[in-house]
Every structure is written in C-alpha cells, then in structure tokens.
All heavy atoms as a GROMACS GRO file, in nm:
protein
  545
    1MET      N    1  -0.484  -0.431  -0.690
    1MET     CA    2  -0.579  -0.448  -0.583
    1MET      C    3  -0.661  -0.320  -0.572
    1MET      O    4  -0.606  -0.211  -0.559
    1MET     CB    5  -0.502  -0.473  -0.454
    1MET     CG    6  -0.572  -0.560  -0.357
    1MET     SD    7  -0.472  -0.601  -0.215
    1MET     CE    8  -0.371  -0.731  -0.279
    2ASN      N    9  -0.792  -0.332  -0.574
    2ASN     CA   10  -0.873  -0.212  -0.564
    2ASN      C   11  -0.916  -0.188  -0.419
    2ASN      O   12  -0.892  -0.269  -0.330
    2ASN     CB   13  -0.994  -0.220  -0.657
    2ASN     CG   14  -1.086  -0.335  -0.627
    2ASN    OD1   15  -1.086  -0.387  -0.516
    2ASN    ND2   16  -1.166  -0.374  -0.723
    3ALA      N   17  -0.981  -0.075  -0.396
    3ALA     CA   18  -1.016  -0.034  -0.261
    3ALA      C   19  -1.116  -0.132  -0.197
    3ALA      O   20  -1.108  -0.156  -0.076
    3ALA     CB   21  -1.072   0.107  -0.263
    4ASN      N   22  -1.206  -0.186  -0.275
    4ASN     CA   23  -1.304  -0.280  -0.218
    4ASN      C   24  -1.236  -0.405  -0.164
    4ASN      O   25  -1.272  -0.456  -0.058
    4ASN     CB   26  -1.409  -0.318  -0.323
    4ASN     CG   27  -1.500  -0.201  -0.355
    4ASN    OD1   28  -1.521  -0.114  -0.272
    4ASN    ND2   29  -1.550  -0.198  -0.476
    5GLU      N   30  -1.139  -0.456  -0.237
    5GLU     CA   31  -1.065  -0.574  -0.190
    5GLU      C   32  -0.989  -0.541  -0.063
    5GLU      O   33  -0.982  -0.623   0.029
    5GLU     CB   34  -0.968  -0.621  -0.297
    5GLU     CG   35  -1.033  -0.679  -0.420
    5GLU     CD   36  -0.933  -0.710  -0.530
    5GLU    OE1   37  -0.816  -0.670  -0.518
    5GLU    OE2   38  -0.973  -0.774  -0.628
    6LEU      N   39  -0.932  -0.422  -0.056
    6LEU     CA   40  -0.856  -0.382   0.062
    6LEU      C   41  -0.949  -0.364   0.182
    6LEU      O   42  -0.912  -0.399   0.295
    6LEU     CB   43  -0.780  -0.253   0.036
    6LEU     CG   44  -0.665  -0.264  -0.064
    6LEU    CD1   45  -0.611  -0.126  -0.098
    6LEU    CD2   46  -0.555  -0.353  -0.011
    7ARG      N   47  -1.070  -0.312   0.160
    7ARG     CA   48  -1.163  -0.291   0.271
    7ARG      C   49  -1.209  -0.424   0.330
    7ARG      O   50  -1.246  -0.430   0.448
    7ARG     CB   51  -1.283  -0.210   0.224
    7ARG     CG   52  -1.252  -0.063   0.213
    7ARG     CD   53  -1.376   0.021   0.192
    7ARG     NE   54  -1.340   0.161   0.194
    7ARG     CZ   55  -1.308   0.231   0.085
    7ARG    NH1   56  -1.309   0.173  -0.034
    7ARG    NH2   57  -1.276   0.358   0.096
    8GLU      N   58  -1.208  -0.530   0.251
    8GLU     CA   59  -1.249  -0.661   0.300
    8GLU      C   60  -1.142  -0.727   0.385
    8GLU      O   61  -1.170  -0.822   0.458
    8GLU     CB   62  -1.285  -0.752   0.182
    8GLU     CG   63  -1.409  -0.707   0.108
    8GLU     CD   64  -1.434  -0.788  -0.018
    8GLU    OE1   65  -1.354  -0.878  -0.049
    8GLU    OE2   66  -1.535  -0.759  -0.086
    9MET      N   67  -1.019  -0.677   0.378
    9MET     CA   68  -0.909  -0.735   0.455
    9MET      C   69  -0.916  -0.694   0.602
    9MET      O   70  -0.971  -0.589   0.635
    9MET     CB   71  -0.774  -0.687   0.400
    9MET     CG   72  -0.738  -0.740   0.266
    9MET     SD   73  -0.574  -0.678   0.222
    9MET     CE   74  -0.542  -0.771   0.076
   10SER      N   75  -0.857  -0.779   0.686
   10SER     CA   76  -0.848  -0.744   0.827
   10SER      C   77  -0.735  -0.644   0.847
   10SER      O   78  -0.656  -0.618   0.756
   10SER     CB   79  -0.821  -0.870   0.910
   10SER     OG   80  -0.691  -0.917   0.884
   11ASP      N   81  -0.727  -0.590   0.967
   11ASP     CA   82  -0.621  -0.492   0.998
   11ASP      C   83  -0.483  -0.555   0.984
   11ASP      O   84  -0.391  -0.492   0.932
   11ASP     CB   85  -0.639  -0.436   1.139
   11ASP     CG   86  -0.762  -0.347   1.149
   11ASP    OD1   87  -0.804  -0.290   1.046
   11ASP    OD2   88  -0.816  -0.334   1.261
   12ASP      N   89  -0.468  -0.678   1.029
   12ASP     CA   90  -0.338  -0.746   1.019
   12ASP      C   91  -0.298  -0.769   0.874
   12ASP      O   92  -0.182  -0.754   0.837
   12ASP     CB   93  -0.341  -0.879   1.094
   12ASP     CG   94  -0.356  -0.860   1.244
   12ASP    OD1   95  -0.316  -0.753   1.295
   12ASP    OD2   96  -0.407  -0.953   1.309
   13GLN      N   97  -0.394  -0.805   0.791
   13GLN     CA   98  -0.365  -0.826   0.650
   13GLN      C   99  -0.325  -0.695   0.582
   13GLN      O  100  -0.236  -0.693   0.498
   13GLN     CB  101  -0.487  -0.885   0.578
   13GLN     CG  102  -0.516  -1.028   0.614
   13GLN     CD  103  -0.645  -1.077   0.552
   13GLN    OE1  104  -0.743  -1.002   0.540
   13GLN    NE2  105  -0.647  -1.205   0.512
   14LEU      N  106  -0.390  -0.586   0.622
   14LEU     CA  107  -0.354  -0.455   0.565
   14LEU      C  108  -0.212  -0.416   0.603
   14LEU      O  109  -0.136  -0.367   0.519
   14LEU     CB  110  -0.451  -0.347   0.613
   14LEU     CG  111  -0.586  -0.342   0.544
   14LEU    CD1  112  -0.675  -0.235   0.609
   14LEU    CD2  113  -0.572  -0.314   0.396
   15VAL      N  114  -0.175  -0.441   0.727
   15VAL     CA  115  -0.039  -0.408   0.772
   15VAL      C  116   0.063  -0.491   0.694
   15VAL      O  117   0.166  -0.440   0.650
   15VAL     CB  118  -0.026  -0.430   0.924
   15VAL    CG1  119   0.119  -0.422   0.968
   15VAL    CG2  120  -0.109  -0.328   1.000
   16ALA      N  121   0.033  -0.618   0.675
   16ALA     CA  122   0.125  -0.705   0.600
   16ALA      C  123   0.136  -0.661   0.455
   16ALA      O  124   0.246  -0.657   0.398
   16ALA     CB  125   0.078  -0.849   0.608
   17THR      N  126   0.025  -0.622   0.394
   17THR     CA  127   0.026  -0.576   0.256
   17THR      C  128   0.102  -0.445   0.244
   17THR      O  129   0.177  -0.424   0.149
   17THR     CB  130  -0.118  -0.558   0.204
   17THR    OG1  131  -0.189  -0.681   0.223
   17THR    CG2  132  -0.120  -0.521   0.058
   18LEU      N  133   0.085  -0.357   0.342
   18LEU     CA  134   0.156  -0.229   0.343
   18LEU      C  135   0.306  -0.251   0.354
   18LEU      O  136   0.385  -0.190   0.281
   18LEU     CB  137   0.106  -0.143   0.460
   18LEU     CG  138   0.170  -0.007   0.478
   18LEU    CD1  139   0.140   0.082   0.359
   18LEU    CD2  140   0.122   0.057   0.606
   19LYS      N  141   0.346  -0.342   0.441
   19LYS     CA  142   0.488  -0.372   0.458
   19LYS      C  143   0.546  -0.430   0.329
   19LYS      O  144   0.655  -0.391   0.286
   19LYS     CB  145   0.507  -0.470   0.573
   19LYS     CG  146   0.651  -0.503   0.603
   19LYS     CD  147   0.662  -0.600   0.720
   19LYS     CE  148   0.807  -0.639   0.739
   19LYS     NZ  149   0.823  -0.738   0.845
   20ASP      N  150   0.473  -0.520   0.266
   20ASP     CA  151   0.517  -0.580   0.141
   20ASP      C  152   0.531  -0.476   0.031
   20ASP      O  153   0.629  -0.476  -0.044
   20ASP     CB  154   0.419  -0.689   0.099
   20ASP     CG  155   0.463  -0.761  -0.026
   20ASP    OD1  156   0.582  -0.800  -0.032
   20ASP    OD2  157   0.380  -0.778  -0.117
   21ALA      N  158   0.436  -0.385   0.022
   21ALA     CA  159   0.440  -0.281  -0.080
   21ALA      C  160   0.558  -0.186  -0.057
   21ALA      O  161   0.624  -0.142  -0.152
   21ALA     CB  162   0.309  -0.203  -0.083
   22ALA      N  163   0.584  -0.153   0.069
   22ALA     CA  164   0.696  -0.064   0.100
   22ALA      C  165   0.830  -0.130   0.064
   22ALA      O  166   0.919  -0.064   0.009
   22ALA     CB  167   0.694  -0.027   0.248
   23GLU      N  168   0.842  -0.258   0.093
   23GLU     CA  169   0.965  -0.329   0.057
   23GLU      C  170   0.979  -0.338  -0.095
   23GLU      O  171   1.090  -0.326  -0.148
   23GLU     CB  172   0.964  -0.469   0.118
   23GLU     CG  173   0.983  -0.470   0.267
   23GLU     CD  174   0.965  -0.608   0.329
   23GLU    OE1  175   0.938  -0.705   0.254
   23GLU    OE2  176   0.979  -0.618   0.452
   24SER      N  177   0.868  -0.356  -0.162
   24SER     CA  178   0.870  -0.362  -0.307
   24SER      C  179   0.914  -0.229  -0.368
   24SER      O  180   0.992  -0.226  -0.463
   24SER     CB  181   0.731  -0.400  -0.358
   24SER     OG  182   0.728  -0.399  -0.498
   25ILE      N  183   0.867  -0.120  -0.312
   25ILE     CA  184   0.908   0.013  -0.360
   25ILE      C  185   1.058   0.031  -0.340
   25ILE      O  186   1.127   0.083  -0.428
   25ILE     CB  187   0.829   0.124  -0.290
   25ILE    CG1  188   0.693   0.136  -0.352
   25ILE    CG2  189   0.902   0.257  -0.300
   25ILE    CD1  190   0.610   0.249  -0.301
   26PHE      N  191   1.108  -0.011  -0.225
   26PHE     CA  192   1.252   0.001  -0.199
   26PHE      C  193   1.331  -0.075  -0.306
   26PHE      O  194   1.426  -0.022  -0.363
   26PHE     CB  195   1.285  -0.052  -0.059
   26PHE     CG  196   1.431  -0.052  -0.030
   26PHE    CD1  197   1.497   0.067   0.000
   26PHE    CD2  198   1.505  -0.169  -0.032
   26PHE    CE1  199   1.633   0.068   0.027
   26PHE    CE2  200   1.640  -0.170  -0.006
   26PHE     CZ  201   1.704  -0.051   0.025
   27ARG      N  202   1.290  -0.200  -0.332
   27ARG     CA  203   1.361  -0.279  -0.433
   27ARG      C  204   1.352  -0.216  -0.572
   27ARG      O  205   1.449  -0.213  -0.647
   27ARG     CB  206   1.304  -0.422  -0.436
   27ARG     CG  207   1.359  -0.508  -0.322
   27ARG     CD  208   1.315  -0.653  -0.335
   27ARG     NE  209   1.201  -0.672  -0.244
   27ARG     CZ  210   1.077  -0.697  -0.283
   27ARG    NH1  211   1.046  -0.710  -0.409
   27ARG    NH2  212   0.981  -0.712  -0.195
   28LEU      N  213   1.234  -0.164  -0.606
   28LEU     CA  214   1.218  -0.101  -0.737
   28LEU      C  215   1.302   0.025  -0.750
   28LEU      O  216   1.360   0.051  -0.856
   28LEU     CB  217   1.070  -0.068  -0.761
   28LEU     CG  218   0.980  -0.186  -0.791
   28LEU    CD1  219   0.833  -0.144  -0.789
   28LEU    CD2  220   1.015  -0.248  -0.925
   29LYS      N  221   1.313   0.102  -0.643
   29LYS     CA  222   1.397   0.222  -0.648
   29LYS      C  223   1.544   0.186  -0.664
   29LYS      O  224   1.617   0.252  -0.738
   29LYS     CB  225   1.378   0.306  -0.521
   29LYS     CG  226   1.250   0.385  -0.520
   29LYS     CD  227   1.241   0.470  -0.395
   29LYS     CE  228   1.115   0.552  -0.394
   29LYS     NZ  229   1.106   0.636  -0.273
   30MET      N  230   1.586   0.083  -0.594
   30MET     CA  231   1.725   0.038  -0.608
   30MET      C  232   1.750  -0.012  -0.751
   30MET      O  233   1.854   0.016  -0.810
   30MET     CB  234   1.757  -0.072  -0.507
   30MET     CG  235   1.754  -0.025  -0.364
   30MET     SD  236   1.870   0.107  -0.331
   30MET     CE  237   2.022   0.018  -0.338
   31GLN      N  238   1.656  -0.085  -0.804
   31GLN     CA  239   1.668  -0.136  -0.940
   31GLN      C  240   1.671  -0.020  -1.040
   31GLN      O  241   1.745  -0.024  -1.138
   31GLN     CB  242   1.553  -0.230  -0.971
   31GLN     CG  243   1.563  -0.297  -1.106
   31GLN     CD  244   1.447  -0.390  -1.133
   31GLN    OE1  245   1.351  -0.397  -1.055
   31GLN    NE2  246   1.454  -0.462  -1.243
   32ALA      N  247   1.592   0.083  -1.015
   32ALA     CA  248   1.588   0.198  -1.106
   32ALA      C  249   1.722   0.271  -1.106
   32ALA      O  250   1.764   0.324  -1.209
   32ALA     CB  251   1.477   0.294  -1.064
   33GLN      N  252   1.791   0.271  -0.993
   33GLN     CA  253   1.920   0.340  -0.985
   33GLN      C  254   2.033   0.258  -1.047
   33GLN      O  255   2.128   0.314  -1.100
   33GLN     CB  256   1.954   0.370  -0.838
   33GLN     CG  257   1.862   0.470  -0.774
   33GLN     CD  258   1.868   0.605  -0.841
   33GLN    OE1  259   1.975   0.651  -0.877
   33GLN    NE2  260   1.754   0.668  -0.859
   34THR      N  261   2.023   0.127  -1.040
   34THR     CA  262   2.133   0.043  -1.086
   34THR      C  263   2.115  -0.009  -1.228
   34THR      O  264   2.212  -0.036  -1.297
   34THR     CB  265   2.152  -0.077  -0.992
   34THR    OG1  266   2.032  -0.152  -0.987
   34THR    CG2  267   2.191  -0.031  -0.853
   35GLU      N  268   1.991  -0.025  -1.271
   35GLU     CA  269   1.964  -0.077  -1.405
   35GLU      C  270   1.828  -0.029  -1.450
   35GLU      O  271   1.756   0.036  -1.375
   35GLU     CB  272   1.968  -0.230  -1.404
   35GLU     CG  273   1.870  -0.292  -1.307
   35GLU     CD  274   1.891  -0.439  -1.289
   35GLU    OE1  275   1.998  -0.478  -1.243
   35GLU    OE2  276   1.797  -0.514  -1.319
   36ARG      N  277   1.792  -0.062  -1.569
   36ARG     CA  278   1.662  -0.019  -1.619
   36ARG      C  279   1.549  -0.103  -1.560
   36ARG      O  280   1.561  -0.223  -1.543
   36ARG     CB  281   1.659  -0.032  -1.771
   36ARG     CG  282   1.749   0.069  -1.838
   36ARG     CD  283   1.721   0.085  -1.984
   36ARG     NE  284   1.582   0.108  -2.018
   36ARG     CZ  285   1.525   0.229  -2.026
   36ARG    NH1  286   1.594   0.336  -1.994
   36ARG    NH2  287   1.399   0.241  -2.064
   37LEU      N  288   1.439  -0.034  -1.532
   37LEU     CA  289   1.321  -0.104  -1.483
   37LEU      C  290   1.246  -0.168  -1.599
   37LEU      O  291   1.236  -0.110  -1.707
   37LEU     CB  292   1.227  -0.005  -1.414
   37LEU     CG  293   1.265   0.044  -1.275
   37LEU    CD1  294   1.165   0.148  -1.229
   37LEU    CD2  295   1.268  -0.071  -1.178
   38ASP      N  296   1.193  -0.286  -1.575
   38ASP     CA  297   1.111  -0.350  -1.678
   38ASP      C  298   0.977  -0.279  -1.693
   38ASP      O  299   0.927  -0.264  -1.802
   38ASP     CB  300   1.088  -0.497  -1.642
   38ASP     CG  301   1.217  -0.576  -1.644
   38ASP    OD1  302   1.309  -0.538  -1.719
   38ASP    OD2  303   1.225  -0.676  -1.570
   39ALA      N  304   0.921  -0.238  -1.579
   39ALA     CA  305   0.791  -0.169  -1.581
   39ALA      C  306   0.801  -0.044  -1.493
   39ALA      O  307   0.779  -0.050  -1.372
   39ALA     CB  308   0.683  -0.262  -1.528
   40PRO      N  309   0.834   0.069  -1.551
   40PRO     CA  310   0.850   0.192  -1.472
   40PRO      C  311   0.721   0.236  -1.402
   40PRO      O  312   0.727   0.304  -1.300
   40PRO     CB  313   0.893   0.297  -1.574
   40PRO     CG  314   0.923   0.226  -1.699
   40PRO     CD  315   0.866   0.090  -1.691
   41THR      N  316   0.607   0.195  -1.454
   41THR     CA  317   0.482   0.235  -1.391
   41THR      C  318   0.454   0.158  -1.262
   41THR      O  319   0.364   0.194  -1.188
   41THR     CB  320   0.364   0.214  -1.487
   41THR    OG1  321   0.360   0.077  -1.526
   41THR    CG2  322   0.377   0.302  -1.610
   42GLU      N  323   0.532   0.055  -1.236
   42GLU     CA  324   0.511  -0.026  -1.115
   42GLU      C  325   0.535   0.058  -0.989
   42GLU      O  326   0.468   0.038  -0.888
   42GLU     CB  327   0.603  -0.148  -1.117
   42GLU     CG  328   0.570  -0.249  -1.011
   42GLU     CD  329   0.431  -0.310  -1.025
   42GLU    OE1  330   0.381  -0.321  -1.137
   42GLU    OE2  331   0.372  -0.344  -0.921
   43LEU      N  332   0.629   0.151  -0.994
   43LEU     CA  333   0.652   0.240  -0.879
   43LEU      C  334   0.526   0.318  -0.846
   43LEU      O  335   0.486   0.329  -0.729
   43LEU     CB  336   0.766   0.337  -0.908
   43LEU     CG  337   0.907   0.286  -0.881
   43LEU    CD1  338   1.010   0.382  -0.938
   43LEU    CD2  339   0.929   0.266  -0.734
   44ARG      N  340   0.462   0.374  -0.946
   44ARG     CA  341   0.340   0.452  -0.926
   44ARG      C  342   0.229   0.364  -0.870
   44ARG      O  343   0.157   0.404  -0.779
   44ARG     CB  344   0.296   0.515  -1.057
   44ARG     CG  345   0.167   0.595  -1.042
   44ARG     CD  346   0.123   0.654  -1.172
   44ARG     NE  347   0.218   0.756  -1.212
   44ARG     CZ  348   0.228   0.805  -1.335
   44ARG    NH1  349   0.148   0.761  -1.430
   44ARG    NH2  350   0.316   0.897  -1.364
   45ARG      N  351   0.217   0.242  -0.924
   45ARG     CA  352   0.113   0.151  -0.874
   45ARG      C  353   0.133   0.119  -0.727
   45ARG      O  354   0.037   0.115  -0.649
   45ARG     CB  355   0.114   0.022  -0.955
   45ARG     CG  356   0.050   0.034  -1.088
   45ARG     CD  357   0.034  -0.102  -1.154
   45ARG     NE  358   0.049  -0.083  -1.297
   45ARG     CZ  359   0.118  -0.163  -1.376
   45ARG    NH1  360   0.177  -0.269  -1.329
   45ARG    NH2  361   0.127  -0.137  -1.504
   46ARG      N  362   0.259   0.094  -0.689
   46ARG     CA  363   0.287   0.061  -0.548
   46ARG      C  364   0.262   0.180  -0.456
   46ARG      O  365   0.209   0.165  -0.346
   46ARG     CB  366   0.431   0.014  -0.532
   46ARG     CG  367   0.461  -0.115  -0.602
   46ARG     CD  368   0.380  -0.228  -0.544
   46ARG     NE  369   0.400  -0.347  -0.623
   46ARG     CZ  370   0.364  -0.467  -0.587
   46ARG    NH1  371   0.304  -0.486  -0.473
   46ARG    NH2  372   0.384  -0.569  -0.666
   47ARG      N  373   0.300   0.300  -0.501
   47ARG     CA  374   0.274   0.420  -0.420
   47ARG      C  375   0.125   0.441  -0.400
   47ARG      O  376   0.079   0.474  -0.290
   47ARG     CB  377   0.336   0.543  -0.484
   47ARG     CG  378   0.483   0.556  -0.464
   47ARG     CD  379   0.535   0.695  -0.493
   47ARG     NE  380   0.489   0.748  -0.621
   47ARG     CZ  381   0.559   0.743  -0.734
   47ARG    NH1  382   0.679   0.688  -0.736
   47ARG    NH2  383   0.511   0.794  -0.845
   48ARG      N  384   0.049   0.419  -0.505
   48ARG     CA  385  -0.096   0.435  -0.494
   48ARG      C  386  -0.158   0.328  -0.405
   48ARG      O  387  -0.254   0.354  -0.331
   48ARG     CB  388  -0.160   0.434  -0.632
   48ARG     CG  389  -0.130   0.561  -0.708
   48ARG     CD  390  -0.193   0.563  -0.842
   48ARG     NE  391  -0.161   0.689  -0.910
   48ARG     CZ  392  -0.202   0.720  -1.030
   48ARG    NH1  393  -0.277   0.636  -1.098
   48ARG    NH2  394  -0.169   0.835  -1.084
   49LEU      N  395  -0.104   0.207  -0.410
   49LEU     CA  396  -0.151   0.100  -0.322
   49LEU      C  397  -0.128   0.138  -0.176
   49LEU      O  398  -0.215   0.122  -0.091
   49LEU     CB  399  -0.081  -0.032  -0.355
   49LEU     CG  400  -0.112  -0.150  -0.264
   49LEU    CD1  401  -0.260  -0.186  -0.270
   49LEU    CD2  402  -0.025  -0.268  -0.300
   50ILE      N  403  -0.009   0.191  -0.148
   50ILE     CA  404   0.023   0.234  -0.011
   50ILE      C  405  -0.073   0.344   0.032
   50ILE      O  406  -0.124   0.344   0.145
   50ILE     CB  407   0.170   0.277  -0.001
   50ILE    CG1  408   0.260   0.154  -0.010
   50ILE    CG2  409   0.195   0.355   0.128
   50ILE    CD1  410   0.407   0.186  -0.016
   51ALA      N  411  -0.101   0.438  -0.056
   51ALA     CA  412  -0.194   0.547  -0.023
   51ALA      C  413  -0.334   0.492   0.006
   51ALA      O  414  -0.400   0.537   0.101
   51ALA     CB  415  -0.198   0.648  -0.136
   52ARG      N  416  -0.379   0.396  -0.073
   52ARG     CA  417  -0.511   0.336  -0.049
   52ARG      C  418  -0.516   0.266   0.086
   52ARG      O  419  -0.613   0.279   0.160
   52ARG     CB  420  -0.544   0.235  -0.160
   52ARG     CG  421  -0.589   0.296  -0.287
   52ARG     CD  422  -0.638   0.188  -0.384
   52ARG     NE  423  -0.645   0.243  -0.516
   52ARG     CZ  424  -0.558   0.217  -0.614
   52ARG    NH1  425  -0.461   0.131  -0.595
   52ARG    NH2  426  -0.570   0.274  -0.731
   53ILE      N  427  -0.411   0.191   0.118
   53ILE     CA  428  -0.408   0.119   0.244
   53ILE      C  429  -0.411   0.217   0.361
   53ILE      O  430  -0.487   0.200   0.457
   53ILE     CB  431  -0.284   0.027   0.252
   53ILE    CG1  432  -0.296  -0.086   0.151
   53ILE    CG2  433  -0.266  -0.027   0.393
   53ILE    CD1  434  -0.170  -0.169   0.134
   54LYS      N  435  -0.329   0.321   0.355
   54LYS     CA  436  -0.326   0.419   0.463
   54LYS      C  437  -0.459   0.493   0.476
   54LYS      O  438  -0.503   0.523   0.588
   54LYS     CB  439  -0.212   0.518   0.441
   54LYS     CG  440  -0.076   0.455   0.467
   54LYS     CD  441   0.035   0.556   0.455
   54LYS     CE  442   0.168   0.491   0.488
   54LYS     NZ  443   0.277   0.588   0.485
   55THR      N  444  -0.525   0.518   0.365
   55THR     CA  445  -0.656   0.583   0.370
   55THR      C  446  -0.758   0.494   0.439
   55THR      O  447  -0.834   0.540   0.525
   55THR     CB  448  -0.705   0.616   0.227
   55THR    OG1  449  -0.611   0.704   0.166
   55THR    CG2  450  -0.843   0.679   0.229
   56ILE      N  451  -0.758   0.367   0.406
   56ILE     CA  452  -0.852   0.274   0.469
   56ILE      C  453  -0.822   0.259   0.617
   56ILE      O  454  -0.914   0.256   0.700
   56ILE     CB  455  -0.849   0.138   0.396
   56ILE    CG1  456  -0.909   0.156   0.256
   56ILE    CG2  457  -0.924   0.031   0.474
   56ILE    CD1  458  -0.888   0.039   0.164
   57GLN      N  459  -0.694   0.251   0.654
   57GLN     CA  460  -0.659   0.243   0.796
   57GLN      C  461  -0.706   0.368   0.870
   57GLN      O  462  -0.759   0.360   0.980
   57GLN     CB  463  -0.508   0.227   0.812
   57GLN     CG  464  -0.456   0.090   0.773
   57GLN     CD  465  -0.305   0.080   0.780
   57GLN    OE1  466  -0.234   0.179   0.763
   57GLN    NE2  467  -0.257  -0.040   0.804
   58ASN      N  468  -0.689   0.484   0.807
   58ASN     CA  469  -0.732   0.609   0.869
   58ASN      C  470  -0.884   0.613   0.883
   58ASN      O  471  -0.936   0.660   0.985
   58ASN     CB  472  -0.683   0.727   0.785
   58ASN     CG  473  -0.668   0.853   0.865
   58ASN    OD1  474  -0.688   0.854   0.985
   58ASN    ND2  475  -0.635   0.960   0.798
   59GLU      N  476  -0.957   0.564   0.783
   59GLU     CA  477  -1.103   0.558   0.791
   59GLU      C  478  -1.146   0.471   0.909
   59GLU      O  479  -1.240   0.506   0.981
   59GLU     CB  480  -1.161   0.501   0.663
   59GLU     CG  481  -1.156   0.592   0.544
   59GLU     CD  482  -1.200   0.525   0.415
   59GLU    OE1  483  -1.224   0.401   0.416
   59GLU    OE2  484  -1.210   0.595   0.314
   60ARG      N  485  -1.079   0.359   0.927
   60ARG     CA  486  -1.116   0.269   1.036
   60ARG      C  487  -1.088   0.331   1.173
   60ARG      O  488  -1.165   0.315   1.266
   60ARG     CB  489  -1.040   0.136   1.023
   60ARG     CG  490  -1.090   0.054   0.907
   60ARG     CD  491  -1.017  -0.076   0.894
   60ARG     NE  492  -1.065  -0.151   0.777
   60ARG     CZ  493  -1.021  -0.269   0.743
   60ARG    NH1  494  -0.926  -0.329   0.812
   60ARG    NH2  495  -1.069  -0.329   0.636
   61VAL      N  496  -0.977   0.404   1.183
   61VAL     CA  497  -0.945   0.471   1.309
   61VAL      C  498  -1.050   0.578   1.341
   61VAL      O  499  -1.096   0.588   1.454
   61VAL     CB  500  -0.803   0.534   1.302
   61VAL    CG1  501  -0.780   0.629   1.417
   61VAL    CG2  502  -0.697   0.425   1.299
   62ARG      N  503  -1.089   0.654   1.239
   62ARG     CA  504  -1.189   0.759   1.261
   62ARG      C  505  -1.324   0.698   1.294
   62ARG      O  506  -1.399   0.752   1.377
   62ARG     CB  507  -1.201   0.846   1.137
   62ARG     CG  508  -1.084   0.937   1.118
   62ARG     CD  509  -1.102   1.024   0.998
   62ARG     NE  510  -0.984   1.108   0.978
   62ARG     CZ  511  -0.972   1.194   0.880
   62ARG    NH1  512  -1.068   1.208   0.790
   62ARG    NH2  513  -0.863   1.266   0.869
   63ALA      N  514  -1.360   0.588   1.231
   63ALA     CA  515  -1.488   0.522   1.260
   63ALA      C  516  -1.489   0.469   1.404
   63ALA      O  517  -1.591   0.480   1.472
   63ALA     CB  518  -1.513   0.410   1.161
   64ALA      N  519  -1.376   0.415   1.448
   64ALA     CA  520  -1.368   0.364   1.585
   64ALA      C  521  -1.376   0.479   1.685
   64ALA      O  522  -1.436   0.466   1.792
   64ALA     CB  523  -1.241   0.284   1.603
   65ALA      N  524  -1.313   0.591   1.651
   65ALA     CA  525  -1.314   0.706   1.742
   65ALA      C  526  -1.454   0.768   1.751
   65ALA      O  527  -1.496   0.810   1.859
   65ALA     CB  528  -1.214   0.809   1.695
   66SER      N  529  -1.525   0.772   1.641
   66SER     CA  530  -1.659   0.831   1.642
   66SER      C  531  -1.759   0.737   1.708
   66SER      O  532  -1.861   0.781   1.761
   66SER     CB  533  -1.704   0.865   1.501
   66SER     OG  534  -1.721   0.750   1.425
   67ALA      N  535  -1.732   0.606   1.706
   67ALA     CA  536  -1.822   0.510   1.769
   67ALA      C  537  -1.806   0.511   1.921
   67ALA      O  538  -1.898   0.472   1.993
   67ALA     CB  539  -1.794   0.370   1.715
   68SER      N  540  -1.693   0.556   1.968
   68SER     CA  541  -1.668   0.556   2.114
   68SER      C  542  -1.735   0.670   2.183
   68SER      O  543  -1.760   0.772   2.141
   68SER     CB  544  -1.519   0.566   2.141
   68SER     OG  545  -1.453   0.454   2.085
   0.00000   0.00000   0.00000
C-alpha cells in the first residue's frame, strides 16, 4: 500500500489498518522466533506501513490544528 492510497482512507480505516499491521508484526515476530519465516522482508514492509500510517495521521492532526 503506498502513501497515496493511505491518504485516501478515512481516519477509521487508517486506525483499522494500523491495528491489523501491528497484529501482523506480532505474529511474524513470533513465527521468526519459533520457525523460519517464508518472507523475512515482510517484517520491514509492515514496519514501514505502520510508519506511513502514523505519518499521515500526524499530518492530519497538524492540518486540523493549523486550521483552527
């Protein structure tokens, strides 16, 4: 998912996507500890997705604060 797709989402959708990505990271970390990962780069992709979501949420908060 790229930043443009994330910017088109509503706040509720972003929160749901963030929660899903965090749960996915937890499962991947557990899998990495107990067995081999099929795609080790998936952890990095999920971390970057979380960073993108948090950046967009922060941009929206700052835009709302500057508009007030």
